[in-house]
LOKOL-265810 format. One record per residue (C-alpha): residue in three letters; residue number from 0; x, y, z. Coordinates in steps of 0.1 Angstrom, whole numbers. Example, Ala and Ser with C-alpha at 12.3 -4.5 7.8 and 13.67 -1.06 7.14 Angstrom:
REM LOKOL-265810
PT  sepa  sevo     xx     yy     zz
PT   ALA     0    123    -45     78
PT   SER     1    137    -11     71
***
This chain:
REM LOKOL-265810
PT  sepa  sevo     xx     yy     zz
PT   MET     0    682   1034    860
PT   MET     1    712   1046    879
PT   THR     2    710   1047    916
PT   ALA     3    733   1058    944
PT   GLN     4    737   1021    953
PT   SER     5    749   1013    917
PT   VAL     6    776   1040    916
PT   ILE     7    812   1028    923
PT   ARG     8    827   1052    949
PT   GLY     9    864   1057    955
PT   GLN    10    883   1024    959
PT   GLY    11    887   1016    995
PT   GLY    12    872   1049   1006
PT   GLN    13    899   1068    988
PT   LEU    14    895   1105    981
PT   VAL    15    890   1110    943
PT   THR    16    893   1143    924
PT   ARG    17    893   1150    887
PT   PHE    18    903   1176    861
PT   ALA    19    878   1178    832
PT   PRO    20    889   1202    804
PT   SER    21    871   1207    771
PT   PRO    22    893   1202    741
PT   THR    23    882   1234    724
PT   GLY    24    914   1253    727
PT   ALA    25    947   1255    745
PT   LEU    26    950   1254    783
PT   HIS    27    963   1285    801
PT   GLN    28    976   1290    836
PT   GLY    29    941   1293    851
PT   HIS    30    935   1258    839
PT   ALA    31    968   1247    854
PT   PHE    32    958   1262    887
PT   SER    33    927   1241    889
PT   ALA    34    944   1209    877
PT   ILE    35    973   1213    902
PT   LEU    36    949   1220    931
PT   ALA    37    928   1190    923
PT   HIS    38    959   1168    918
PT   ASP    39    975   1179    951
PT   ILE    40    944   1175    972
PT   ALA    41    942   1139    960
PT   MET    42    979   1131    964
PT   ALA    43    980   1146    999
PT   ALA    44    952   1122   1010
PT   GLY    45    967   1092    992
PT   GLY    46    938   1093    968
PT   ARG    47    933   1093    930
PT   PHE    48    934   1120    904
PT   LEU    49    913   1114    873
PT   LEU    50    914   1131    839
PT   ARG    51    881   1134    820
PT   ILE    52    879   1150    785
PT   GLU    53    846   1168    781
PT   ASP    54    844   1165    743
PT   ILE    55    807   1165    734
PT   ASP    56    807   1199    719
PT   GLY    57    810   1185    684
PT   THR    58    814   1219    667
PT   ARG    59    844   1230    687
PT   SER    60    861   1199    702
PT   ARG    61    893   1189    684
PT   PRO    62    914   1157    688
PT   GLU    63    946   1177    685
PT   HIS    64    936   1197    716
PT   VAL    65    935   1165    735
PT   ASP    66    971   1157    727
PT   THR    67    981   1192    738
PT   ILE    68    962   1188    771
PT   LEU    69    980   1156    779
PT   ALA    70   1014   1172    770
PT   ASP    71   1007   1202    791
PT   LEU    72    997   1183    822
PT   ALA    73   1028   1160    819
PT   TRP    74   1050   1191    814
PT   LEU    75   1036   1205    847
PT   GLY    76   1047   1172    864
PT   LEU    77   1012   1159    871
PT   THR    78   1002   1122    870
PT   TRP    79    966   1110    865
PT   GLU    80    943   1081    857
PT   GLY    81    925   1081    823
PT   PRO    82    915   1100    803
PT   VAL    83    878   1091    800
PT   PHE    84    860   1108    772
PT   GLN    85    825   1121    774
PT   SER    86    819   1113    738
PT   HIS    87    821   1076    748
PT   ARG    88    794   1080    774
PT   LEU    89    765   1093    754
PT   ASP    90    743   1063    764
PT   ARG    91    745   1073    800
PT   TYR    92    733   1108    793
PT   ALA    93    705   1095    771
PT   ALA    94    693   1071    798
PT   ALA    95    692   1099    824
PT   LEU    96    673   1122    801
PT   ASP    97    648   1094    793
PT   TRP    98    643   1089    830
PT   LEU    99    636   1125    836
PT   ARG   100    613   1126    805
PT   GLY   101    594   1097    819
PT   LEU   102    588   1115    851
PT   GLY   103    575   1145    832
PT   LEU   104    603   1168    844
PT   VAL   105    618   1179    811
PT   TYR   106    603   1195    780
PT   PRO   107    614   1203    745
PT   CYS   108    623   1240    739
PT   PHE   109    622   1253    703
PT   CYS   110    632   1289    711
PT   THR   111    662   1305    695
PT   ARG   112    686   1327    714
PT   ALA   113    672   1357    696
PT   GLU   114    637   1348    705
PT   ILE   115    646   1344    742
PT   ALA   116    664   1377    742
PT   ALA   117    635   1394    726
PT   SER   118    611   1380    752
PT   LEU   119    630   1395    781
PT   SER   120    636   1429    794
PT   ALA   121    673   1439    791
PT   PRO   122    692   1423    820
PT   HIS   123    716   1443    840
PT   PRO   124    753   1440    830
PT   GLY   125    768   1408    843
PT   GLU   126    734   1391    849
PT   ASP   127    726   1358    834
PT   VAL   128    696   1355    811
PT   VAL   129    669   1333    827
PT   TYR   130    646   1315    803
PT   PRO   131    610   1326    807
PT   GLY   132    595   1292    803
PT   THR   133    578   1299    769
PT   CYS   134    579   1263    756
PT   ARG   135    569   1249    790
PT   MET   136    535   1264    784
PT   LEU   137    529   1250    748
PT   PRO   138    498   1229    744
PT   PRO   139    507   1192    740
PT   GLU   140    494   1190    704
PT   GLU   141    515   1219    693
PT   ARG   142    546   1205    711
PT   ALA   143    541   1171    693
PT   ALA   144    537   1188    659
PT   ARG   145    570   1207    663
PT   MET   146    592   1178    674
PT   THR   147    609   1176    640
PT   ALA   148    622   1211    644
PT   PRO   149    655   1217    662
PT   HIS   150    650   1217    700
PT   CYS   151    668   1214    733
PT   TRP   152    655   1198    764
PT   ARG   153    649   1219    796
PT   LEU   154    643   1209    832
PT   ASP   155    610   1220    845
PT   MET   156    624   1236    876
PT   THR   157    591   1240    895
PT   ALA   158    581   1204    888
PT   ALA   159    615   1190    897
PT   LEU   160    617   1208    930
PT   ALA   161    582   1196    938
PT   ARG   162    592   1160    933
PT   VAL   163    622   1161    957
PT   ASP   164    614   1149    992
PT   CYS   165    648   1155   1008
PT   ASP   166    669   1185   1019
PT   LEU   167    691   1197    990
PT   ILE   168    722   1201   1011
PT   TRP   169    758   1203    998
PT   HIS   170    791   1212   1014
PT   ASP   171    818   1236   1001
PT   ALA   172    853   1235   1016
PT   ARG   173    853   1273   1021
PT   VAL   174    817   1281   1027
PT   GLY   175    805   1250   1046
PT   ARG   176    770   1237   1046
PT   ILE   177    747   1251   1019
PT   ALA   178    710   1246   1011
PT   ALA   179    707   1244    974
PT   ASP   180    685   1269    957
PT   PRO   181    685   1264    919
PT   THR   182    652   1283    913
PT   PRO   183    670   1316    903
PT   GLN   184    685   1297    873
PT   GLY   185    651   1289    858
PT   ASP   186    645   1260    835
PT   VAL   187    681   1251    826
PT   VAL   188    691   1232    795
PT   LEU   189    699   1195    800
PT   ALA   190    704   1185    764
PT   ARG   191    714   1211    738
PT   LYS   192    702   1214    702
PT   ASP   193    738   1207    691
PT   ALA   194    749   1183    718
PT   PRO   195    734   1153    736
PT   ALA   196    738   1167    770
PT   SER   197    745   1200    787
PT   TYR   198    773   1207    812
PT   HIS   199    748   1203    840
PT   LEU   200    736   1168    831
PT   ALA   201    769   1154    819
PT   VAL   202    791   1165    848
PT   THR   203    766   1153    874
PT   ILE   204    764   1119    858
PT   ASP   205    801   1115    852
PT   ASP   206    812   1126    887
PT   ALA   207    790   1100    902
PT   ALA   208    799   1072    877
PT   GLN   209    836   1078    882
PT   GLY   210    833   1078    920
PT   VAL   211    845   1114    924
PT   THR   212    844   1122    961
PT   ASP   213    857   1158    959
PT   VAL   214    849   1182    930
PT   VAL   215    876   1209    926
PT   ARG   216    866   1238    903
PT   GLY   217    865   1275    901
PT   VAL   218    842   1297    921
PT   ASP   219    826   1308    888
PT   LEU   220    808   1275    888
PT   PHE   221    795   1279    924
PT   ALA   222    759   1287    913
PT   ALA   223    759   1256    889
PT   THR   224    763   1234    920
PT   HIS   225    728   1243    931
PT   VAL   226    715   1227    899
PT   HIS   227    738   1197    902
PT   ARG   228    726   1190    937
PT   LEU   229    690   1189    924
PT   LEU   230    699   1165    896
PT   GLN   231    717   1143    921
PT   ALA   232    685   1140    941
PT   LEU   233    663   1134    910
PT   LEU   234    687   1107    897
PT   ASP   235    694   1092    931
PT   LEU   236    731   1099    929
PT   PRO   237    756   1106    957
PT   THR   238    767   1142    965
PT   PRO   239    805   1148    965
PT   ARG   240    823   1174    986
PT   TYR   241    830   1206    967
PT   HIS   242    861   1228    966
PT   HIS   243    853   1260    947
PT   HIS   244    886   1278    945
PT   ALA   245    892   1315    938
PT   LEU   246    903   1323    902
PT   LEU   247    939   1329    895
PT   THR   248    948   1365    885
PT   ASP   249    978   1384    873
PT   THR   250    994   1412    892
PT   HIS   251    969   1437    878
PT   GLY   252    940   1416    893
PT   GLU   253    929   1404    859
PT   ARG   254    917   1368    856
PT   LEU   255    940   1346    836
PT   ALA   256    919   1334    807
PT   LYS   257    923   1329    770
PT   ARG   258    899   1357    761
PT   ARG   259    921   1381    780
PT   GLY   260    951   1371    760
PT   SER   261    967   1350    787
PT   ALA   262    996   1329    775
PT   SER   263    987   1293    768
PT   LEU   264   1006   1264    785
PT   LYS   265   1015   1252    750
PT   ALA   266   1031   1285    741
PT   LEU   267   1051   1286    774
PT   ARG   268   1062   1250    769
PT   GLU   269   1072   1255    733
PT   ALA   270   1091   1286    743
PT   GLY   271   1113   1265    766
PT   ALA   272   1097   1274    799
PT   ASP   273   1103   1250    828
PT   GLY   274   1070   1233    835
PT   GLY   275   1081   1224    871
PT   ALA   276   1089   1260    877
PT   VAL   277   1055   1271    864
PT   ALA   278   1038   1246    887
PT   ARG   279   1058   1257    917
PT   ALA   280   1048   1294    910
PT   ILE   281   1012   1284    910
PT   ARG   282   1015   1264    942
PT   ASP   283   1032   1294    958
PT   ALA   284   1003   1316    947
PT   ILE   285    979   1292    963
PT   ALA   286    999   1290    996
PT   LYS   287   1004   1327    999
PT   SER   288    968   1338    993
PT   PRO   289    943   1310    987
PT   GLU   290    914   1336    987
PT   LYS   291    931   1358    961
PT   PRO   292    958   1338    943
PT   THR   293    980   1360    922
PT   LEU   294   1006   1349    896
PT   GLY   295   1035   1373    890
PT   THR   296   1043   1382    854
***
């Protein structure tokens, strides 16, 4: 099984960052913001910037989006190592899940989204739905009889926390020292019904295996880091430093995102925009207001 000692860290103690998009659609300027920040942090320290393609969502990932991602990053003037594809690393995720299964820390969940929603009182707007643990309480014989039905694998959060015998501390560049508390997220999914690993499991394993020393990502993933710190402890993996950056917005304060109609990098590139100028505008936004970066329209 993987251990902290078996993980190759940055060569010669180098700082290592990564950008890890999913090839499920076109990148937009919010993606560019995160990629540029991760790239520049590594370059300023004489380190390495890696590209990882998170392509295990088989129903949505498309090879043509990978080509677009590479073209977009090159257009912005970035250089990188890779890419590494998650779809080539499925054996690592299976091994980690087997390890946790052997410890009795995961269980199969047969619930549909509709069933989960029906079992909960209506959450307040903006609140995440926390799984109530229905399948955790199934009798062993019923669980065994249902294994041919579609199911995901969930982490038994209470059992996992009981097994950890160390302080779950992690560090964020803006906030500082943090004691992880993944309990509010409940029994998170580690392997989906339609994918061999969830974001939580795959990203934790990949960052360790690739020797990532500094994880640069949006503040919208801050809460997920509490879960990742627990998984690092369970799998005996090192804990990188984290840089959770503010999300890039337009002059109206709206987050730049595909679902809000933000222009894709591909569209800007094909319209003849200067990629270097786009990158400079993003760097200027970071420099002017790192806590509330705003990109002019």
